[in-house]
N, CA, C and O atoms as a Maestro MAE file, in Angstrom:
{
 s_m_m2io_version
 :::
 2.0.0
}

f_m_ct {
 s_m_title
 :::
 protein
 m_atom[276] {
  # First column is atom index #
  i_m_mmod_type
  r_m_x_coord
  r_m_y_coord
  r_m_z_coord
  i_m_residue_number
  s_m_chain_name
  s_m_pdb_residue_name
  s_m_pdb_atom_name
  i_m_atomic_number
  :::
  1 25 87.469 126.441 38.553 1 A "UNK " " N  " 7
  2 3 86.751 124.731 37.396 1 A "UNK " " CA " 6
  3 2 87.195 125.015 35.655 1 A "UNK " " C  " 6
  4 15 87.726 124.348 34.767 1 A "UNK " " O  " 8
  5 25 86.608 126.458 35.801 2 A "UNK " " N  " 7
  6 3 86.666 126.380 33.905 2 A "UNK " " CA " 6
  7 2 87.607 126.243 33.298 2 A "UNK " " C  " 6
  8 15 87.785 125.875 32.137 2 A "UNK " " O  " 8
  9 25 88.415 126.607 34.249 3 A "UNK " " N  " 7
  10 3 90.621 126.646 33.553 3 A "UNK " " CA " 6
  11 2 90.861 124.938 32.945 3 A "UNK " " C  " 6
  12 15 91.328 124.348 31.970 3 A "UNK " " O  " 8
  13 25 90.156 124.646 34.331 4 A "UNK " " N  " 7
  14 3 90.865 122.866 34.679 4 A "UNK " " CA " 6
  15 2 89.461 122.057 33.186 4 A "UNK " " C  " 6
  16 15 89.841 120.987 32.710 4 A "UNK " " O  " 8
  17 25 88.833 122.307 32.937 5 A "UNK " " N  " 7
  18 3 87.667 122.112 31.817 5 A "UNK " " CA " 6
  19 2 88.912 122.063 30.304 5 A "UNK " " C  " 6
  20 15 89.358 121.122 29.647 5 A "UNK " " O  " 8
  21 25 89.157 123.796 30.224 6 A "UNK " " N  " 7
  22 3 89.181 124.130 29.046 6 A "UNK " " CA " 6
  23 2 91.333 123.163 29.328 6 A "UNK " " C  " 6
  24 15 91.862 122.451 28.475 6 A "UNK " " O  " 8
  25 25 91.625 123.336 29.957 7 A "UNK " " N  " 7
  26 3 92.910 122.859 29.644 7 A "UNK " " CA " 6
  27 2 92.532 121.108 29.144 7 A "UNK " " C  " 6
  28 15 92.977 120.486 28.180 7 A "UNK " " O  " 8
  29 25 91.676 120.719 30.082 8 A "UNK " " N  " 7
  30 3 91.344 119.524 29.539 8 A "UNK " " CA " 6
  31 2 91.747 119.075 27.370 8 A "UNK " " C  " 6
  32 15 92.493 118.592 26.517 8 A "UNK " " O  " 8
  33 25 90.351 119.844 27.752 9 A "UNK " " N  " 7
  34 3 89.675 120.299 26.278 9 A "UNK " " CA " 6
  35 2 90.685 120.069 25.386 9 A "UNK " " C  " 6
  36 15 90.581 118.952 24.878 9 A "UNK " " O  " 8
  37 25 91.656 120.724 24.991 10 A "UNK " " N  " 7
  38 3 92.617 121.763 24.699 10 A "UNK " " CA " 6
  39 2 93.929 120.610 24.540 10 A "UNK " " C  " 6
  40 15 94.591 120.708 23.506 10 A "UNK " " O  " 8
  41 25 94.447 119.155 25.881 11 A "UNK " " N  " 7
  42 3 95.052 118.532 26.166 11 A "UNK " " CA " 6
  43 2 94.614 117.080 24.951 11 A "UNK " " C  " 6
  44 15 95.343 116.534 24.123 11 A "UNK " " O  " 8
  45 25 93.418 116.861 25.236 12 A "UNK " " N  " 7
  46 3 92.530 116.404 24.163 12 A "UNK " " CA " 6
  47 2 92.390 116.495 23.130 12 A "UNK " " C  " 6
  48 15 92.580 115.644 22.261 12 A "UNK " " O  " 8
  49 25 91.913 117.885 23.003 13 A "UNK " " N  " 7
  50 3 92.282 118.202 20.996 13 A "UNK " " CA " 6
  51 2 93.795 118.114 20.767 13 A "UNK " " C  " 6
  52 15 94.445 117.750 19.787 13 A "UNK " " O  " 8
  53 25 93.962 118.322 21.332 14 A "UNK " " N  " 7
  54 3 96.209 118.348 20.340 14 A "UNK " " CA " 6
  55 2 96.903 116.833 20.287 14 A "UNK " " C  " 6
  56 15 97.785 116.419 19.535 14 A "UNK " " O  " 8
  57 25 95.819 115.813 21.905 15 A "UNK " " N  " 7
  58 3 96.918 114.481 21.771 15 A "UNK " " CA " 6
  59 2 95.211 113.333 20.923 15 A "UNK " " C  " 6
  60 15 94.877 112.197 21.260 15 A "UNK " " O  " 8
  61 25 94.464 114.341 19.716 16 A "UNK " " N  " 7
  62 3 93.816 114.098 18.163 16 A "UNK " " CA " 6
  63 2 93.333 112.382 19.150 16 A "UNK " " C  " 6
  64 15 93.792 111.245 19.037 16 A "UNK " " O  " 8
  65 25 92.438 112.854 19.891 17 A "UNK " " N  " 7
  66 3 90.954 112.331 20.657 17 A "UNK " " CA " 6
  67 2 91.797 111.771 22.359 17 A "UNK " " C  " 6
  68 15 92.921 111.646 22.848 17 A "UNK " " O  " 8
  69 25 90.505 111.606 22.679 18 A "UNK " " N  " 7
  70 3 91.125 110.950 24.122 18 A "UNK " " CA " 6
  71 2 91.747 109.376 23.980 18 A "UNK " " C  " 6
  72 15 91.657 108.562 23.061 18 A "UNK " " O  " 8
  73 25 92.552 109.299 25.567 19 A "UNK " " N  " 7
  74 3 93.363 107.980 25.042 19 A "UNK " " CA " 6
  75 2 93.036 106.876 26.296 19 A "UNK " " C  " 6
  76 15 92.805 107.028 27.495 19 A "UNK " " O  " 8
  77 25 93.130 105.764 25.464 20 A "UNK " " N  " 7
  78 3 92.429 104.489 26.193 20 A "UNK " " CA " 6
  79 2 93.551 104.175 27.052 20 A "UNK " " C  " 6
  80 15 94.751 104.000 26.840 20 A "UNK " " O  " 8
  81 25 92.436 104.143 28.622 21 A "UNK " " N  " 7
  82 3 93.565 104.038 30.136 21 A "UNK " " CA " 6
  83 2 93.370 103.143 30.156 21 A "UNK " " C  " 6
  84 15 94.353 102.402 30.133 21 A "UNK " " O  " 8
  85 25 91.358 102.186 30.238 22 A "UNK " " N  " 7
  86 3 91.491 101.191 30.587 22 A "UNK " " CA " 6
  87 2 91.834 99.530 29.494 22 A "UNK " " C  " 6
  88 15 91.698 98.328 29.725 22 A "UNK " " O  " 8
  89 25 92.300 100.312 28.341 23 A "UNK " " N  " 7
  90 3 92.686 99.572 27.283 23 A "UNK " " CA " 6
  91 2 94.688 99.271 27.403 23 A "UNK " " C  " 6
  92 15 95.639 98.847 26.746 23 A "UNK " " O  " 8
  93 25 94.352 99.819 28.646 24 A "UNK " " N  " 7
  94 3 96.254 99.827 28.080 24 A "UNK " " CA " 6
  95 2 96.885 100.167 29.660 24 A "UNK " " C  " 6
  96 15 96.357 100.724 30.623 24 A "UNK " " O  " 8
  97 25 97.147 100.053 29.625 25 A "UNK " " N  " 7
  98 3 98.313 100.113 31.778 25 A "UNK " " CA " 6
  99 2 99.845 100.823 30.679 25 A "UNK " " C  " 6
  100 15 100.539 101.398 31.517 25 A "UNK " " O  " 8
  101 25 100.482 100.963 29.399 26 A "UNK " " N  " 7
  102 3 101.407 102.205 29.116 26 A "UNK " " CA " 6
  103 2 100.141 103.289 29.824 26 A "UNK " " C  " 6
  104 15 99.753 103.647 30.936 26 A "UNK " " O  " 8
  105 25 99.738 103.574 27.983 27 A "UNK " " N  " 7
  106 3 98.211 104.710 28.867 27 A "UNK " " CA " 6
  107 2 97.853 104.631 30.027 27 A "UNK " " C  " 6
  108 15 97.470 105.716 30.464 27 A "UNK " " O  " 8
  109 25 97.809 103.810 30.730 28 A "UNK " " N  " 7
  110 3 97.144 103.834 32.328 28 A "UNK " " CA " 6
  111 2 99.041 105.017 33.131 28 A "UNK " " C  " 6
  112 15 99.069 106.137 33.641 28 A "UNK " " O  " 8
  113 25 99.915 104.278 32.920 29 A "UNK " " N  " 7
  114 3 101.229 105.060 33.519 29 A "UNK " " CA " 6
  115 2 101.309 105.794 33.320 29 A "UNK " " C  " 6
  116 15 101.924 106.566 34.055 29 A "UNK " " O  " 8
  117 25 100.518 106.363 31.652 30 A "UNK " " N  " 7
  118 3 101.356 108.006 31.857 30 A "UNK " " CA " 6
  119 2 100.357 108.755 31.886 30 A "UNK " " C  " 6
  120 15 100.365 109.813 31.256 30 A "UNK " " O  " 8
  121 25 99.683 108.504 32.354 31 A "UNK " " N  " 7
  122 3 98.140 108.809 32.491 31 A "UNK " " CA " 6
  123 2 98.330 109.631 34.299 31 A "UNK " " C  " 6
  124 15 97.966 110.716 34.752 31 A "UNK " " O  " 8
  125 25 98.994 108.576 34.826 32 A "UNK " " N  " 7
  126 3 99.362 108.615 36.553 32 A "UNK " " CA " 6
  127 2 100.620 109.773 36.351 32 A "UNK " " C  " 6
  128 15 100.428 110.896 36.818 32 A "UNK " " O  " 8
  129 25 101.799 109.494 35.703 33 A "UNK " " N  " 7
  130 3 103.205 110.332 35.478 33 A "UNK " " CA " 6
  131 2 102.304 112.202 35.129 33 A "UNK " " C  " 6
  132 15 102.560 113.382 35.365 33 A "UNK " " O  " 8
  133 25 101.516 111.620 34.648 34 A "UNK " " N  " 7
  134 3 100.996 113.465 33.950 34 A "UNK " " CA " 6
  135 2 99.875 113.935 34.461 34 A "UNK " " C  " 6
  136 15 99.428 115.003 34.044 34 A "UNK " " O  " 8
  137 25 99.194 113.178 35.507 35 A "UNK " " N  " 7
  138 3 98.435 114.010 36.543 35 A "UNK " " CA " 6
  139 2 98.318 114.778 37.482 35 A "UNK " " C  " 6
  140 15 97.438 115.633 37.579 35 A "UNK " " O  " 8
  141 25 99.586 114.455 38.632 36 A "UNK " " N  " 7
  142 3 100.316 115.770 38.938 36 A "UNK " " CA " 6
  143 2 100.765 117.168 38.697 36 A "UNK " " C  " 6
  144 15 100.837 118.206 39.356 36 A "UNK " " O  " 8
  145 25 101.006 116.822 37.625 37 A "UNK " " N  " 7
  146 3 101.680 118.081 36.287 37 A "UNK " " CA " 6
  147 2 100.835 118.953 36.368 37 A "UNK " " C  " 6
  148 15 100.895 120.126 36.737 37 A "UNK " " O  " 8
  149 25 99.653 118.031 35.829 38 A "UNK " " N  " 7
  150 3 98.279 119.330 35.340 38 A "UNK " " CA " 6
  151 2 97.104 119.312 36.515 38 A "UNK " " C  " 6
  152 15 95.977 119.723 36.242 38 A "UNK " " O  " 8
  153 25 97.329 118.969 37.425 39 A "UNK " " N  " 7
  154 3 96.568 118.766 38.708 39 A "UNK " " CA " 6
  155 2 97.161 120.558 38.994 39 A "UNK " " C  " 6
  156 15 96.381 121.502 39.121 39 A "UNK " " O  " 8
  157 25 98.351 120.649 39.034 40 A "UNK " " N  " 7
  158 3 98.916 121.763 39.827 40 A "UNK " " CA " 6
  159 2 99.271 122.911 38.872 40 A "UNK " " C  " 6
  160 15 99.491 124.063 39.246 40 A "UNK " " O  " 8
  161 25 99.303 122.528 37.735 41 A "UNK " " N  " 7
  162 3 99.211 123.807 36.257 41 A "UNK " " CA " 6
  163 2 97.709 124.182 36.211 41 A "UNK " " C  " 6
  164 15 97.353 125.159 35.553 41 A "UNK " " O  " 8
  165 25 96.937 123.523 36.808 42 A "UNK " " N  " 7
  166 3 95.679 124.390 37.069 42 A "UNK " " CA " 6
  167 2 95.122 124.789 37.618 42 A "UNK " " C  " 6
  168 15 94.272 125.663 37.445 42 A "UNK " " O  " 8
  169 25 95.729 123.784 39.177 43 A "UNK " " N  " 7
  170 3 95.466 125.331 39.827 43 A "UNK " " CA " 6
  171 2 96.560 127.000 40.265 43 A "UNK " " C  " 6
  172 15 96.239 127.920 41.017 43 A "UNK " " O  " 8
  173 25 97.281 126.904 39.806 44 A "UNK " " N  " 7
  174 3 98.287 127.852 39.202 44 A "UNK " " CA " 6
  175 2 98.084 128.671 38.310 44 A "UNK " " C  " 6
  176 15 98.565 129.776 38.062 44 A "UNK " " O  " 8
  177 25 96.849 127.647 37.537 45 A "UNK " " N  " 7
  178 3 95.924 128.817 36.423 45 A "UNK " " CA " 6
  179 2 95.222 129.340 37.408 45 A "UNK " " C  " 6
  180 15 95.837 130.142 38.110 45 A "UNK " " O  " 8
  181 25 93.794 129.069 37.752 46 A "UNK " " N  " 7
  182 3 93.323 128.777 38.944 46 A "UNK " " CA " 6
  183 2 93.738 130.455 40.044 46 A "UNK " " C  " 6
  184 15 93.078 131.392 40.495 46 A "UNK " " O  " 8
  185 25 94.537 130.219 40.046 47 A "UNK " " N  " 7
  186 3 95.383 131.200 41.535 47 A "UNK " " CA " 6
  187 2 95.154 132.687 40.548 47 A "UNK " " C  " 6
  188 15 94.380 133.620 40.763 47 A "UNK " " O  " 8
  189 25 96.167 132.491 39.382 48 A "UNK " " N  " 7
  190 3 96.368 133.331 38.063 48 A "UNK " " CA " 6
  191 2 95.341 134.513 38.010 48 A "UNK " " C  " 6
  192 15 95.190 135.650 38.456 48 A "UNK " " O  " 8
  193 25 94.657 133.496 37.124 49 A "UNK " " N  " 7
  194 3 93.141 134.140 37.246 49 A "UNK " " CA " 6
  195 2 92.498 134.989 37.923 49 A "UNK " " C  " 6
  196 15 92.140 136.059 37.431 49 A "UNK " " O  " 8
  197 25 92.197 134.568 39.428 50 A "UNK " " N  " 7
  198 3 91.864 134.727 40.542 50 A "UNK " " CA " 6
  199 2 92.776 136.192 40.659 50 A "UNK " " C  " 6
  200 15 92.050 136.977 41.270 50 A "UNK " " O  " 8
  201 25 93.297 136.461 40.521 51 A "UNK " " N  " 7
  202 3 94.578 137.888 40.949 51 A "UNK " " CA " 6
  203 2 94.581 138.584 39.840 51 A "UNK " " C  " 6
  204 15 95.131 139.666 39.634 51 A "UNK " " O  " 8
  205 25 94.003 137.991 39.188 52 A "UNK " " N  " 7
  206 3 94.195 138.819 36.936 52 A "UNK " " CA " 6
  207 2 92.785 139.727 37.292 52 A "UNK " " C  " 6
  208 15 92.614 140.940 37.171 52 A "UNK " " O  " 8
  209 25 91.961 138.806 37.717 53 A "UNK " " N  " 7
  210 3 90.835 139.493 37.724 53 A "UNK " " CA " 6
  211 2 90.413 140.292 38.866 53 A "UNK " " C  " 6
  212 15 89.614 141.176 38.560 53 A "UNK " " O  " 8
  213 25 90.824 140.208 40.469 54 A "UNK " " N  " 7
  214 3 91.364 141.311 41.095 54 A "UNK " " CA " 6
  215 2 92.116 142.285 41.200 54 A "UNK " " C  " 6
  216 15 91.990 143.330 41.839 54 A "UNK " " O  " 8
  217 25 93.160 141.797 40.345 55 A "UNK " " N  " 7
  218 3 93.988 142.674 39.181 55 A "UNK " " CA " 6
  219 2 93.319 144.359 38.894 55 A "UNK " " C  " 6
  220 15 93.620 145.423 39.435 55 A "UNK " " O  " 8
  221 25 92.201 144.008 37.697 56 A "UNK " " N  " 7
  222 3 91.964 144.991 37.341 56 A "UNK " " CA " 6
  223 2 90.274 145.927 37.454 56 A "UNK " " C  " 6
  224 15 89.893 146.972 36.926 56 A "UNK " " O  " 8
  225 25 89.572 144.909 38.432 57 A "UNK " " N  " 7
  226 3 88.693 145.443 39.228 57 A "UNK " " CA " 6
  227 2 89.405 146.671 40.574 57 A "UNK " " C  " 6
  228 15 89.066 147.637 41.256 57 A "UNK " " O  " 8
  229 25 90.875 145.544 40.230 58 A "UNK " " N  " 7
  230 3 90.897 147.493 41.884 58 A "UNK " " CA " 6
  231 2 91.253 148.052 40.841 58 A "UNK " " C  " 6
  232 15 90.687 147.006 40.524 58 A "UNK " " O  " 8
  233 25 91.745 148.839 39.588 59 A "UNK " " N  " 7
  234 3 92.806 149.812 38.782 59 A "UNK " " CA " 6
  235 2 91.174 150.430 38.395 59 A "UNK " " C  " 6
  236 15 90.984 151.616 38.126 59 A "UNK " " O  " 8
  237 25 89.966 149.285 38.432 60 A "UNK " " N  " 7
  238 3 88.746 150.149 37.884 60 A "UNK " " CA " 6
  239 2 88.424 150.431 38.348 60 A "UNK " " C  " 6
  240 15 88.134 151.484 37.781 60 A "UNK " " O  " 8
  241 25 87.923 150.513 39.513 61 A "UNK " " N  " 7
  242 3 87.043 151.266 40.576 61 A "UNK " " CA " 6
  243 2 88.145 152.524 41.605 61 A "UNK " " C  " 6
  244 15 87.611 153.367 42.326 61 A "UNK " " O  " 8
  245 25 89.824 152.392 41.450 62 A "UNK " " N  " 7
  246 3 90.119 153.135 41.690 62 A "UNK " " CA " 6
  247 2 90.634 153.023 43.648 62 A "UNK " " C  " 6
  248 15 90.008 152.366 44.480 62 A "UNK " " O  " 8
  249 25 91.692 153.727 43.885 63 A "UNK " " N  " 7
  250 3 91.528 153.639 44.960 63 A "UNK " " CA " 6
  251 2 90.368 154.738 46.087 63 A "UNK " " C  " 6
  252 15 89.620 155.575 45.581 63 A "UNK " " O  " 8
  253 25 90.463 154.445 47.956 64 A "UNK " " N  " 7
  254 3 89.410 154.908 47.677 64 A "UNK " " CA " 6
  255 2 90.174 156.252 47.893 64 A "UNK " " C  " 6
  256 15 91.388 156.437 47.974 64 A "UNK " " O  " 8
  257 25 89.037 157.231 47.972 65 A "UNK " " N  " 7
  258 3 88.895 158.741 48.271 65 A "UNK " " CA " 6
  259 2 88.657 158.670 49.543 65 A "UNK " " C  " 6
  260 15 87.756 157.924 49.925 65 A "UNK " " O  " 8
  261 25 89.323 159.342 50.363 66 A "UNK " " N  " 7
  262 3 88.798 159.934 51.844 66 A "UNK " " CA " 6
  263 2 88.180 161.526 52.035 66 A "UNK " " C  " 6
  264 15 88.672 162.620 51.756 66 A "UNK " " O  " 8
  265 25 86.833 161.122 52.656 67 A "UNK " " N  " 7
  266 3 86.189 162.662 53.280 67 A "UNK " " CA " 6
  267 2 86.824 163.408 53.098 67 A "UNK " " C  " 6
  268 15 87.991 163.407 53.489 67 A "UNK " " O  " 8
  269 25 86.248 164.388 52.385 68 A "UNK " " N  " 7
  270 3 86.672 166.496 53.133 68 A "UNK " " CA " 6
  271 2 86.416 166.552 53.967 68 A "UNK " " C  " 6
  272 15 85.658 165.788 54.566 68 A "UNK " " O  " 8
  273 25 87.284 168.086 54.596 69 A "UNK " " N  " 7
  274 3 86.939 168.367 56.085 69 A "UNK " " CA " 6
  275 2 86.476 169.130 56.038 69 A "UNK " " C  " 6
  276 15 86.038 169.650 57.064 69 A "UNK " " O  " 8
  :::
 }
 m_bond[275] {
  # First column is bond index #
  i_m_from
  i_m_to
  i_m_order
  :::
  1 1 2 1
  2 2 3 1
  3 3 4 2
  4 3 5 1
  5 5 6 1
  6 6 7 1
  7 7 8 2
  8 7 9 1
  9 9 10 1
  10 10 11 1
  11 11 12 2
  12 11 13 1
  13 13 14 1
  14 14 15 1
  15 15 16 2
  16 15 17 1
  17 17 18 1
  18 18 19 1
  19 19 20 2
  20 19 21 1
  21 21 22 1
  22 22 23 1
  23 23 24 2
  24 23 25 1
  25 25 26 1
  26 26 27 1
  27 27 28 2
  28 27 29 1
  29 29 30 1
  30 30 31 1
  31 31 32 2
  32 31 33 1
  33 33 34 1
  34 34 35 1
  35 35 36 2
  36 35 37 1
  37 37 38 1
  38 38 39 1
  39 39 40 2
  40 39 41 1
  41 41 42 1
  42 42 43 1
  43 43 44 2
  44 43 45 1
  45 45 46 1
  46 46 47 1
  47 47 48 2
  48 47 49 1
  49 49 50 1
  50 50 51 1
  51 51 52 2
  52 51 53 1
  53 53 54 1
  54 54 55 1
  55 55 56 2
  56 55 57 1
  57 57 58 1
  58 58 59 1
  59 59 60 2
  60 59 61 1
  61 61 62 1
  62 62 63 1
  63 63 64 2
  64 63 65 1
  65 65 66 1
  66 66 67 1
  67 67 68 2
  68 67 69 1
  69 69 70 1
  70 70 71 1
  71 71 72 2
  72 71 73 1
  73 73 74 1
  74 74 75 1
  75 75 76 2
  76 75 77 1
  77 77 78 1
  78 78 79 1
  79 79 80 2
  80 79 81 1
  81 81 82 1
  82 82 83 1
  83 83 84 2
  84 83 85 1
  85 85 86 1
  86 86 87 1
  87 87 88 2
  88 87 89 1
  89 89 90 1
  90 90 91 1
  91 91 92 2
  92 91 93 1
  93 93 94 1
  94 94 95 1
  95 95 96 2
  96 95 97 1
  97 97 98 1
  98 98 99 1
  99 99 100 2
  100 99 101 1
  101 101 102 1
  102 102 103 1
  103 103 104 2
  104 103 105 1
  105 105 106 1
  106 106 107 1
  107 107 108 2
  108 107 109 1
  109 109 110 1
  110 110 111 1
  111 111 112 2
  112 111 113 1
  113 113 114 1
  114 114 115 1
  115 115 116 2
  116 115 117 1
  117 117 118 1
  118 118 119 1
  119 119 120 2
  120 119 121 1
  121 121 122 1
  122 122 123 1
  123 123 124 2
  124 123 125 1
  125 125 126 1
  126 126 127 1
  127 127 128 2
  128 127 129 1
  129 129 130 1
  130 130 131 1
  131 131 132 2
  132 131 133 1
  133 133 134 1
  134 134 135 1
  135 135 136 2
  136 135 137 1
  137 137 138 1
  138 138 139 1
  139 139 140 2
  140 139 141 1
  141 141 142 1
  142 142 143 1
  143 143 144 2
  144 143 145 1
  145 145 146 1
  146 146 147 1
  147 147 148 2
  148 147 149 1
  149 149 150 1
  150 150 151 1
  151 151 152 2
  152 151 153 1
  153 153 154 1
  154 154 155 1
  155 155 156 2
  156 155 157 1
  157 157 158 1
  158 158 159 1
  159 159 160 2
  160 159 161 1
  161 161 162 1
  162 162 163 1
  163 163 164 2
  164 163 165 1
  165 165 166 1
  166 166 167 1
  167 167 168 2
  168 167 169 1
  169 169 170 1
  170 170 171 1
  171 171 172 2
  172 171 173 1
  173 173 174 1
  174 174 175 1
  175 175 176 2
  176 175 177 1
  177 177 178 1
  178 178 179 1
  179 179 180 2
  180 179 181 1
  181 181 182 1
  182 182 183 1
  183 183 184 2
  184 183 185 1
  185 185 186 1
  186 186 187 1
  187 187 188 2
  188 187 189 1
  189 189 190 1
  190 190 191 1
  191 191 192 2
  192 191 193 1
  193 193 194 1
  194 194 195 1
  195 195 196 2
  196 195 197 1
  197 197 198 1
  198 198 199 1
  199 199 200 2
  200 199 201 1
  201 201 202 1
  202 202 203 1
  203 203 204 2
  204 203 205 1
  205 205 206 1
  206 206 207 1
  207 207 208 2
  208 207 209 1
  209 209 210 1
  210 210 211 1
  211 211 212 2
  212 211 213 1
  213 213 214 1
  214 214 215 1
  215 215 216 2
  216 215 217 1
  217 217 218 1
  218 218 219 1
  219 219 220 2
  220 219 221 1
  221 221 222 1
  222 222 223 1
  223 223 224 2
  224 223 225 1
  225 225 226 1
  226 226 227 1
  227 227 228 2
  228 227 229 1
  229 229 230 1
  230 230 231 1
  231 231 232 2
  232 231 233 1
  233 233 234 1
  234 234 235 1
  235 235 236 2
  236 235 237 1
  237 237 238 1
  238 238 239 1
  239 239 240 2
  240 239 241 1
  241 241 242 1
  242 242 243 1
  243 243 244 2
  244 243 245 1
  245 245 246 1
  246 246 247 1
  247 247 248 2
  248 247 249 1
  249 249 250 1
  250 250 251 1
  251 251 252 2
  252 251 253 1
  253 253 254 1
  254 254 255 1
  255 255 256 2
  256 255 257 1
  257 257 258 1
  258 258 259 1
  259 259 260 2
  260 259 261 1
  261 261 262 1
  262 262 263 1
  263 263 264 2
  264 263 265 1
  265 265 266 1
  266 266 267 1
  267 267 268 2
  268 267 269 1
  269 269 270 1
  270 270 271 1
  271 271 272 2
  272 271 273 1
  273 273 274 1
  274 274 275 1
  275 275 276 2
  :::
 }
}
C-alpha cells in the first residue's frame, strides 16, 4: 500500500503537478491507458518488497539448529 502511494507521489512530482482528468478527454484517455501498467507495477513492487523483507529476516535469524542428542 505504501509503495503505491510513493509511486503516485513520484509520478505527480515528475509530471509537475496533477493531470486535469476531469477537464480534458485526452488526459482521461491517457490516464486510462497508463492505469493498468501502473497497477501492475505497484503489485510487482509490493511483492518484491515482501520477498526482500522475508529474505532479510531469514538471513538475520539463520537456519534452525538441530537439538543435540
